PDB file of N, CA, C and O in Angstrom:
ATOM      1  N   MET A   1      12.768 -43.074  -5.363  1.00  0.00           N
ATOM      2  CA  MET A   1      12.194 -43.413  -6.660  1.00  0.00           C
ATOM      3  C   MET A   1      11.659 -44.830  -6.608  1.00  0.00           C
ATOM      4  O   MET A   1      12.145 -45.680  -5.862  1.00  0.00           O
ATOM      5  N   THR A   2      10.653 -45.055  -7.418  1.00  0.00           N
ATOM      6  CA  THR A   2      10.115 -46.404  -7.550  1.00  0.00           C
ATOM      7  C   THR A   2      10.497 -46.933  -8.911  1.00  0.00           C
ATOM      8  O   THR A   2      10.971 -46.174  -9.757  1.00  0.00           O
ATOM      9  N   GLY A   3      10.304 -48.205  -9.140  1.00  0.00           N
ATOM     10  CA  GLY A   3      10.651 -48.794 -10.432  1.00  0.00           C
ATOM     11  C   GLY A   3       9.975 -48.086 -11.588  1.00  0.00           C
ATOM     12  O   GLY A   3       8.792 -47.757 -11.499  1.00  0.00           O
ATOM     13  N   GLY A   4      10.691 -47.846 -12.664  1.00  0.00           N
ATOM     14  CA  GLY A   4      10.138 -47.217 -13.861  1.00  0.00           C
ATOM     15  C   GLY A   4      10.288 -45.709 -13.902  1.00  0.00           C
ATOM     16  O   GLY A   4      10.057 -45.107 -14.950  1.00  0.00           O
ATOM     17  N   GLU A   5      10.666 -45.076 -12.797  1.00  0.00           N
ATOM     18  CA  GLU A   5      10.848 -43.630 -12.797  1.00  0.00           C
ATOM     19  C   GLU A   5      12.277 -43.287 -13.178  1.00  0.00           C
ATOM     20  O   GLU A   5      13.209 -44.033 -12.876  1.00  0.00           O
ATOM     21  N   VAL A   6      12.439 -42.163 -13.835  1.00  0.00           N
ATOM     22  CA  VAL A   6      13.759 -41.695 -14.231  1.00  0.00           C
ATOM     23  C   VAL A   6      14.014 -40.379 -13.521  1.00  0.00           C
ATOM     24  O   VAL A   6      13.181 -39.474 -13.565  1.00  0.00           O
ATOM     25  N   ALA A   7      15.167 -40.268 -12.862  1.00  0.00           N
ATOM     26  CA  ALA A   7      15.503 -39.039 -12.153  1.00  0.00           C
ATOM     27  C   ALA A   7      15.537 -37.869 -13.125  1.00  0.00           C
ATOM     28  O   ALA A   7      16.152 -37.956 -14.188  1.00  0.00           O
ATOM     29  N   GLY A   8      14.879 -36.778 -12.762  1.00  0.00           N
ATOM     30  CA  GLY A   8      14.901 -35.578 -13.587  1.00  0.00           C
ATOM     31  C   GLY A   8      13.906 -35.588 -14.738  1.00  0.00           C
ATOM     32  O   GLY A   8      13.770 -34.585 -15.438  1.00  0.00           O
ATOM     33  N   ALA A   9      13.215 -36.692 -14.947  1.00  0.00           N
ATOM     34  CA  ALA A   9      12.251 -36.760 -16.051  1.00  0.00           C
ATOM     35  C   ALA A   9      10.968 -36.050 -15.645  1.00  0.00           C
ATOM     36  O   ALA A   9      10.510 -36.183 -14.509  1.00  0.00           O
ATOM     37  N   SER A  10      10.394 -35.303 -16.566  1.00  0.00           N
ATOM     38  CA  SER A  10       9.125 -34.648 -16.272  1.00  0.00           C
ATOM     39  C   SER A  10       7.985 -35.573 -16.692  1.00  0.00           C
ATOM     40  O   SER A  10       8.134 -36.360 -17.626  1.00  0.00           O
ATOM     41  N   PRO A  11       6.847 -35.477 -16.005  1.00  0.00           N
ATOM     42  CA  PRO A  11       5.725 -36.354 -16.356  1.00  0.00           C
ATOM     43  C   PRO A  11       5.209 -36.033 -17.754  1.00  0.00           C
ATOM     44  O   PRO A  11       5.281 -34.892 -18.208  1.00  0.00           O
ATOM     45  N   ARG A  12       4.696 -37.036 -18.417  1.00  0.00           N
ATOM     46  CA  ARG A  12       4.131 -36.834 -19.755  1.00  0.00           C
ATOM     47  C   ARG A  12       2.834 -36.053 -19.652  1.00  0.00           C
ATOM     48  O   ARG A  12       2.055 -36.227 -18.715  1.00  0.00           O
ATOM     49  N   THR A  13       2.622 -35.196 -20.624  1.00  0.00           N
ATOM     50  CA  THR A  13       1.365 -34.466 -20.673  1.00  0.00           C
ATOM     51  C   THR A  13       0.527 -35.043 -21.797  1.00  0.00           C
ATOM     52  O   THR A  13       1.047 -35.467 -22.829  1.00  0.00           O
ATOM     53  N   VAL A  14      -0.761 -35.051 -21.583  1.00  0.00           N
ATOM     54  CA  VAL A  14      -1.691 -35.570 -22.575  1.00  0.00           C
ATOM     55  C   VAL A  14      -2.335 -34.379 -23.267  1.00  0.00           C
ATOM     56  O   VAL A  14      -2.803 -33.453 -22.604  1.00  0.00           O
ATOM     57  N   ALA A  15      -2.363 -34.397 -24.584  1.00  0.00           N
ATOM     58  CA  ALA A  15      -2.988 -33.314 -25.339  1.00  0.00           C
ATOM     59  C   ALA A  15      -4.479 -33.275 -25.007  1.00  0.00           C
ATOM     60  O   ALA A  15      -5.125 -34.321 -24.950  1.00  0.00           O
ATOM     61  N   PRO A  16      -5.033 -32.074 -24.788  1.00  0.00           N
ATOM     62  CA  PRO A  16      -6.456 -31.981 -24.461  1.00  0.00           C
ATOM     63  C   PRO A  16      -7.320 -32.368 -25.656  1.00  0.00           C
ATOM     64  O   PRO A  16      -6.910 -32.228 -26.808  1.00  0.00           O
ATOM     65  N   ALA A  17      -8.514 -32.853 -25.364  1.00  0.00           N
ATOM     66  CA  ALA A  17      -9.464 -33.164 -26.432  1.00  0.00           C
ATOM     67  C   ALA A  17      -9.873 -31.857 -27.104  1.00  0.00           C
ATOM     68  O   ALA A  17      -9.990 -30.823 -26.445  1.00  0.00           O
ATOM     69  N   LEU A  18     -10.087 -31.907 -28.397  1.00  0.00           N
ATOM     70  CA  LEU A  18     -10.452 -30.705 -29.140  1.00  0.00           C
ATOM     71  C   LEU A  18     -11.964 -30.608 -29.303  1.00  0.00           C
ATOM     72  O   LEU A  18     -12.629 -31.590 -29.631  1.00  0.00           O
ATOM     73  N   ALA A  19     -12.498 -29.409 -29.068  1.00  0.00           N
ATOM     74  CA  ALA A  19     -13.913 -29.150 -29.295  1.00  0.00           C
ATOM     75  C   ALA A  19     -14.141 -28.787 -30.759  1.00  0.00           C
ATOM     76  O   ALA A  19     -15.159 -29.149 -31.347  1.00  0.00           O
ATOM     77  N   ILE A  20     -13.180 -28.065 -31.341  1.00  0.00           N
ATOM     78  CA  ILE A  20     -13.251 -27.631 -32.745  1.00  0.00           C
ATOM     79  C   ILE A  20     -11.866 -27.755 -33.349  1.00  0.00           C
ATOM     80  O   ILE A  20     -10.871 -27.372 -32.733  1.00  0.00           O
ATOM     81  N   GLU A  21     -11.810 -28.288 -34.547  1.00  0.00           N
ATOM     82  CA  GLU A  21     -10.543 -28.329 -35.279  1.00  0.00           C
ATOM     83  C   GLU A  21     -10.840 -28.233 -36.770  1.00  0.00           C
ATOM     84  O   GLU A  21     -11.735 -28.905 -37.284  1.00  0.00           O
ATOM     85  N   THR A  22     -10.084 -27.397 -37.448  1.00  0.00           N
ATOM     86  CA  THR A  22     -10.175 -27.314 -38.904  1.00  0.00           C
ATOM     87  C   THR A  22      -8.776 -27.070 -39.456  1.00  0.00           C
ATOM     88  O   THR A  22      -7.948 -26.412 -38.826  1.00  0.00           O
ATOM     89  N   ARG A  23      -8.537 -27.602 -40.619  1.00  0.00           N
ATOM     90  CA  ARG A  23      -7.233 -27.433 -41.280  1.00  0.00           C
ATOM     91  C   ARG A  23      -7.456 -27.052 -42.736  1.00  0.00           C
ATOM     92  O   ARG A  23      -8.161 -27.745 -43.471  1.00  0.00           O
ATOM     93  N   GLY A  24      -6.854 -25.955 -43.140  1.00  0.00           N
ATOM     94  CA  GLY A  24      -6.924 -25.532 -44.536  1.00  0.00           C
ATOM     95  C   GLY A  24      -8.317 -25.143 -44.997  1.00  0.00           C
ATOM     96  O   GLY A  24      -8.655 -25.337 -46.165  1.00  0.00           O
ATOM     97  N   LEU A  25      -9.138 -24.593 -44.099  1.00  0.00           N
ATOM     98  CA  LEU A  25     -10.516 -24.224 -44.432  1.00  0.00           C
ATOM     99  C   LEU A  25     -10.545 -23.127 -45.493  1.00  0.00           C
ATOM    100  O   LEU A  25      -9.769 -22.173 -45.438  1.00  0.00           O
ATOM    101  N   ARG A  26     -11.441 -23.277 -46.449  1.00  0.00           N
ATOM    102  CA  ARG A  26     -11.635 -22.281 -47.504  1.00  0.00           C
ATOM    103  C   ARG A  26     -13.132 -22.113 -47.723  1.00  0.00           C
ATOM    104  O   ARG A  26     -13.866 -23.099 -47.782  1.00  0.00           O
ATOM    105  N   LYS A  27     -13.587 -20.869 -47.843  1.00  0.00           N
ATOM    106  CA  LYS A  27     -14.988 -20.580 -48.104  1.00  0.00           C
ATOM    107  C   LYS A  27     -15.067 -19.525 -49.184  1.00  0.00           C
ATOM    108  O   LYS A  27     -14.408 -18.488 -49.114  1.00  0.00           O
ATOM    109  N   GLU A  28     -15.887 -19.805 -50.190  1.00  0.00           N
ATOM    110  CA  GLU A  28     -16.076 -18.882 -51.306  1.00  0.00           C
ATOM    111  C   GLU A  28     -17.555 -18.561 -51.456  1.00  0.00           C
ATOM    112  O   GLU A  28     -18.416 -19.394 -51.173  1.00  0.00           O
ATOM    113  N   TYR A  29     -17.837 -17.356 -51.900  1.00  0.00           N
ATOM    114  CA  TYR A  29     -19.178 -16.942 -52.285  1.00  0.00           C
ATOM    115  C   TYR A  29     -19.081 -16.549 -53.750  1.00  0.00           C
ATOM    116  O   TYR A  29     -18.642 -15.448 -54.082  1.00  0.00           O
ATOM    117  N   GLY A  30     -19.494 -17.456 -54.618  1.00  0.00           N
ATOM    118  CA  GLY A  30     -19.280 -17.244 -56.044  1.00  0.00           C
ATOM    119  C   GLY A  30     -17.786 -17.243 -56.308  1.00  0.00           C
ATOM    120  O   GLY A  30     -17.092 -18.204 -55.976  1.00  0.00           O
ATOM    121  N   GLU A  31     -17.291 -16.175 -56.900  1.00  0.00           N
ATOM    122  CA  GLU A  31     -15.855 -16.072 -57.156  1.00  0.00           C
ATOM    123  C   GLU A  31     -15.110 -15.319 -56.051  1.00  0.00           C
ATOM    124  O   GLU A  31     -13.886 -15.192 -56.098  1.00  0.00           O
ATOM    125  N   GLN A  32     -15.856 -14.817 -55.054  1.00  0.00           N
ATOM    126  CA  GLN A  32     -15.244 -14.078 -53.940  1.00  0.00           C
ATOM    127  C   GLN A  32     -14.764 -15.056 -52.867  1.00  0.00           C
ATOM    128  O   GLN A  32     -15.563 -15.802 -52.300  1.00  0.00           O
ATOM    129  N   VAL A  33     -13.458 -15.052 -52.591  1.00  0.00           N
ATOM    130  CA  VAL A  33     -12.896 -15.901 -51.539  1.00  0.00           C
ATOM    131  C   VAL A  33     -13.036 -15.159 -50.213  1.00  0.00           C
ATOM    132  O   VAL A  33     -12.456 -14.090 -50.026  1.00  0.00           O
ATOM    133  N   ALA A  34     -13.811 -15.736 -49.295  1.00  0.00           N
ATOM    134  CA  ALA A  34     -14.031 -15.117 -47.987  1.00  0.00           C
ATOM    135  C   ALA A  34     -12.996 -15.576 -46.970  1.00  0.00           C
ATOM    136  O   ALA A  34     -12.546 -14.785 -46.141  1.00  0.00           O
ATOM    137  N   VAL A  35     -12.619 -16.836 -47.027  1.00  0.00           N
ATOM    138  CA  VAL A  35     -11.666 -17.427 -46.089  1.00  0.00           C
ATOM    139  C   VAL A  35     -10.761 -18.345 -46.880  1.00  0.00           C
ATOM    140  O   VAL A  35     -11.226 -19.123 -47.713  1.00  0.00           O
ATOM    141  N   HIS A  36      -9.457 -18.256 -46.619  1.00  0.00           N
ATOM    142  CA  HIS A  36      -8.498 -19.096 -47.344  1.00  0.00           C
ATOM    143  C   HIS A  36      -7.466 -19.663 -46.385  1.00  0.00           C
ATOM    144  O   HIS A  36      -6.784 -18.916 -45.683  1.00  0.00           O
ATOM    145  N   ASP A  37      -7.352 -20.976 -46.355  1.00  0.00           N
ATOM    146  CA  ASP A  37      -6.308 -21.690 -45.612  1.00  0.00           C
ATOM    147  C   ASP A  37      -6.291 -21.372 -44.115  1.00  0.00           C
ATOM    148  O   ASP A  37      -5.242 -21.057 -43.553  1.00  0.00           O
ATOM    149  N   VAL A  38      -7.461 -21.457 -43.476  1.00  0.00           N
ATOM    150  CA  VAL A  38      -7.560 -21.214 -42.037  1.00  0.00           C
ATOM    151  C   VAL A  38      -7.411 -22.539 -41.299  1.00  0.00           C
ATOM    152  O   VAL A  38      -8.097 -23.513 -41.606  1.00  0.00           O
ATOM    153  N   THR A  39      -6.517 -22.563 -40.333  1.00  0.00           N
ATOM    154  CA  THR A  39      -6.301 -23.745 -39.499  1.00  0.00           C
ATOM    155  C   THR A  39      -6.385 -23.312 -38.044  1.00  0.00           C
ATOM    156  O   THR A  39      -5.635 -22.440 -37.604  1.00  0.00           O
ATOM    157  N   ILE A  40      -7.307 -23.927 -37.292  1.00  0.00           N
ATOM    158  CA  ILE A  40      -7.432 -23.637 -35.865  1.00  0.00           C
ATOM    159  C   ILE A  40      -7.735 -24.926 -35.111  1.00  0.00           C
ATOM    160  O   ILE A  40      -8.279 -25.879 -35.668  1.00  0.00           O
ATOM    161  N   ALA A  41      -7.373 -24.934 -33.843  1.00  0.00           N
ATOM    162  CA  ALA A  41      -7.710 -26.040 -32.947  1.00  0.00           C
ATOM    163  C   ALA A  41      -8.073 -25.417 -31.605  1.00  0.00           C
ATOM    164  O   ALA A  41      -7.259 -24.722 -30.997  1.00  0.00           O
ATOM    165  N   VAL A  42      -9.285 -25.664 -31.150  1.00  0.00           N
ATOM    166  CA  VAL A  42      -9.766 -25.112 -29.886  1.00  0.00           C
ATOM    167  C   VAL A  42     -10.023 -26.273 -28.928  1.00  0.00           C
ATOM    168  O   VAL A  42     -10.912 -27.090 -29.168  1.00  0.00           O
ATOM    169  N   PRO A  43      -9.249 -26.348 -27.844  1.00  0.00           N
ATOM    170  CA  PRO A  43      -9.440 -27.429 -26.876  1.00  0.00           C
ATOM    171  C   PRO A  43     -10.776 -27.306 -26.139  1.00  0.00           C
ATOM    172  O   PRO A  43     -11.319 -26.210 -25.999  1.00  0.00           O
ATOM    173  N   GLU A  44     -11.293 -28.434 -25.676  1.00  0.00           N
ATOM    174  CA  GLU A  44     -12.505 -28.423 -24.861  1.00  0.00           C
ATOM    175  C   GLU A  44     -12.288 -27.524 -23.655  1.00  0.00           C
ATOM    176  O   GLU A  44     -11.214 -27.529 -23.053  1.00  0.00           O
ATOM    177  N   GLY A  45     -13.306 -26.755 -23.305  1.00  0.00           N
ATOM    178  CA  GLY A  45     -13.228 -25.888 -22.137  1.00  0.00           C
ATOM    179  C   GLY A  45     -12.668 -24.506 -22.416  1.00  0.00           C
ATOM    180  O   GLY A  45     -12.729 -23.639 -21.544  1.00  0.00           O
ATOM    181  N   GLU A  46     -12.124 -24.271 -23.602  1.00  0.00           N
ATOM    182  CA  GLU A  46     -11.588 -22.959 -23.960  1.00  0.00           C
ATOM    183  C   GLU A  46     -12.705 -22.074 -24.505  1.00  0.00           C
ATOM    184  O   GLU A  46     -13.669 -22.570 -25.088  1.00  0.00           O
ATOM    185  N   VAL A  47     -12.572 -20.776 -24.313  1.00  0.00           N
ATOM    186  CA  VAL A  47     -13.479 -19.800 -24.894  1.00  0.00           C
ATOM    187  C   VAL A  47     -12.708 -19.126 -26.013  1.00  0.00           C
ATOM    188  O   VAL A  47     -11.596 -18.642 -25.801  1.00  0.00           O
ATOM    189  N   PHE A  48     -13.293 -19.089 -27.208  1.00  0.00           N
ATOM    190  CA  PHE A  48     -12.578 -18.605 -28.381  1.00  0.00           C
ATOM    191  C   PHE A  48     -13.507 -17.735 -29.207  1.00  0.00           C
ATOM    192  O   PHE A  48     -14.651 -18.113 -29.456  1.00  0.00           O
ATOM    193  N   GLY A  49     -13.034 -16.590 -29.628  1.00  0.00           N
ATOM    194  CA  GLY A  49     -13.802 -15.706 -30.496  1.00  0.00           C
ATOM    195  C   GLY A  49     -13.017 -15.417 -31.760  1.00  0.00           C
ATOM    196  O   GLY A  49     -11.790 -15.330 -31.728  1.00  0.00           O
ATOM    197  N   PHE A  50     -13.714 -15.270 -32.865  1.00  0.00           N
ATOM    198  CA  PHE A  50     -13.072 -15.004 -34.152  1.00  0.00           C
ATOM    199  C   PHE A  50     -13.833 -13.868 -34.810  1.00  0.00           C
ATOM    200  O   PHE A  50     -15.001 -14.025 -35.164  1.00  0.00           O
ATOM    201  N   LEU A  51     -13.181 -12.721 -34.978  1.00  0.00           N
ATOM    202  CA  LEU A  51     -13.823 -11.552 -35.563  1.00  0.00           C
ATOM    203  C   LEU A  51     -13.118 -11.139 -36.839  1.00  0.00           C
ATOM    204  O   LEU A  51     -11.889 -11.148 -36.923  1.00  0.00           O
ATOM    205  N   GLY A  52     -13.911 -10.780 -37.823  1.00  0.00           N
ATOM    206  CA  GLY A  52     -13.363 -10.296 -39.079  1.00  0.00           C
ATOM    207  C   GLY A  52     -13.104  -8.799 -39.015  1.00  0.00           C
ATOM    208  O   GLY A  52     -13.396  -8.164 -38.002  1.00  0.00           O
ATOM    209  N   PRO A  53     -12.556  -8.226 -40.089  1.00  0.00           N
ATOM    210  CA  PRO A  53     -12.222  -6.806 -40.117  1.00  0.00           C
ATOM    211  C   PRO A  53     -13.424  -5.888 -39.880  1.00  0.00           C
ATOM    212  O   PRO A  53     -13.265  -4.780 -39.367  1.00  0.00           O
ATOM    213  N   ASN A  54     -14.630  -6.347 -40.252  1.00  0.00           N
ATOM    214  CA  ASN A  54     -15.811  -5.507 -40.064  1.00  0.00           C
ATOM    215  C   ASN A  54     -16.507  -5.778 -38.733  1.00  0.00           C
ATOM    216  O   ASN A  54     -17.570  -5.216 -38.470  1.00  0.00           O
ATOM    217  N   GLY A  55     -15.924  -6.629 -37.891  1.00  0.00           N
ATOM    218  CA  GLY A  55     -16.494  -6.916 -36.581  1.00  0.00           C
ATOM    219  C   GLY A  55     -17.441  -8.095 -36.550  1.00  0.00           C
ATOM    220  O   GLY A  55     -17.924  -8.477 -35.485  1.00  0.00           O
ATOM    221  N   ALA A  56     -17.712  -8.678 -37.714  1.00  0.00           N
ATOM    222  CA  ALA A  56     -18.585  -9.858 -37.754  1.00  0.00           C
ATOM    223  C   ALA A  56     -17.823 -11.061 -37.226  1.00  0.00           C
ATOM    224  O   ALA A  56     -16.618 -11.191 -37.442  1.00  0.00           O
ATOM    225  N   GLY A  57     -18.532 -11.932 -36.537  1.00  0.00           N
ATOM    226  CA  GLY A  57     -17.863 -13.107 -35.998  1.00  0.00           C
ATOM    227  C   GLY A  57     -18.672 -14.349 -36.193  1.00  0.00           C
ATOM    228  O   GLY A  57     -18.246 -15.432 -35.793  1.00  0.00           O
TER     229      GLY A  57
END
């Protein structure tokens, strides 16, 4: 071991940068609520798809 290392300690991981992030998203069309309280985080380099019940994405 070198100075500053702790036996059995695992290296720290850095959270990846996010390409997309939303918290509590809500979308309405008139009085029709289309999306309510959606929270997602997609890291850079990830492939992500979001499909609704009718197949629209």
